[in-house]
ZADOFI-649253 format. One record per residue: y, z, x of N, C-alpha, C in turn; residue in one letter. Coordinates in steps of 0.1 Angstrom, whole numbers, plus 2048, in hexadecimal, padded with zeros to 3 digits. Layout:
YZXYZXYZXa
...
# end
This chain:
7C77BC8227CD7C98247D67C8830m
7E27CC82F7EC7CC83A7EB7D9842c
7F17D984E7F07E58567F87F0850i
8027ED84880A7F8842801800838a
7F97F88307F07FF8277E580782Ec
7E08018387D58088407DB815846i
7E781584C7ED8218517F082B847e
7F582783B7F88308307EB83782Bf
7E182F8297D48348257CF83F82Ei
7D183D83B7CC8468467D6852847k
7E085383E7EA85D83E7F285E84Bd
7F48528517FC85185D80B84E85Ak
80E84A84E81C84784981F84F83Dl
82C85383C83085982F83384E825t
83585281983784780F84483F812l
84E84681785A83F81B858835827k
85083A83184D83183C844825838e
83B82882E83381E82983B813822f
84481781A84D80D81385480581Dq
85A80B8278618038318587F9838a
84C7FE83D8437F684483E7EB83Ba
83B7ED82F8367E38268407D8824l
84D7DB8238577D18228587C882Fg
8547CD83A8547C58468487BD849e
83C7C284482F7BC8488297B383Dt
82E7B38318267AC82782E79F822s
83779A82983F78F824836782823r
82C78182B82377582B819776820d
81678181A80C782810812788803d
81777F7FB81E7827EF8157897E5k
8097857E47FF78B7DB7FD79A7DEi
7FA79C7EB7F87AA7F08047B27EDh
8107AD7F081C7B57EE81E7B87DFl
81B7AF7D681C7B17C88127BC7C3e
8067BB7C87FC7C57C48007D37C9e
8047D47D58087E17DB8147E67D4v
81E7DE7D282A7E27CB8277E87BDs
81E7E17B681A7E67A98137F47AAe
80A7F57B48048027B680E80D7B9l
8188097C18238137C582A8177B8m
82D80E7AF8348117A382C81B79Ar
81F81879981682079181482E797q
81482F7A481183C7AA81D8427B2n
82983F7AE8358437B58368527B7a
83185A7AE8328687AF82786F7B6a
81D8677BA81086D7C080B8657CBd
80F8677D880B8607E37FB8607E5p
7F586B7E17E686C7E37E08627D9k
7E58607CD7DF8577C47E28487C9e
7ED8467CF7F08397D57E68367E0l
7E383F7E87D983D7F37CC8397ECr
7C88407E27BB83D7DB7BB82F7D6k
7C682C7CF7C881E7C97C78137D4s
7CE8167DF7CD80C7EA7BF80B7F0l
7B88167F17AA8157F67A280D7ECe
7A480F7DF79D8077D57A07F87D6k
7AD7F57D87B17E77DA7AA7E17E6l
7A97E97F07A27E47FD7947E07FAt
78D7E87F277F7E57F077D7DA7E6t
7877D87DD7867CD7D37897C07DAe
7927C07E47967B37EA78E7B17F7n
7847B97FA77B7B78057817B8812g
# end
């Protein structure tokens, strides 16, 4: 889990800020970026659901 995801889950970033931060921080982890990008597509209209999905991703990936 990258710092952008953690800060978004904590409600410290808006969706727009999260998208910008994700682009800057996840270049080294292509798999994480792909997973988060897919979750963003699935939950584009609902940031709360995106947070829940990211939290679930965190628990699945340990």
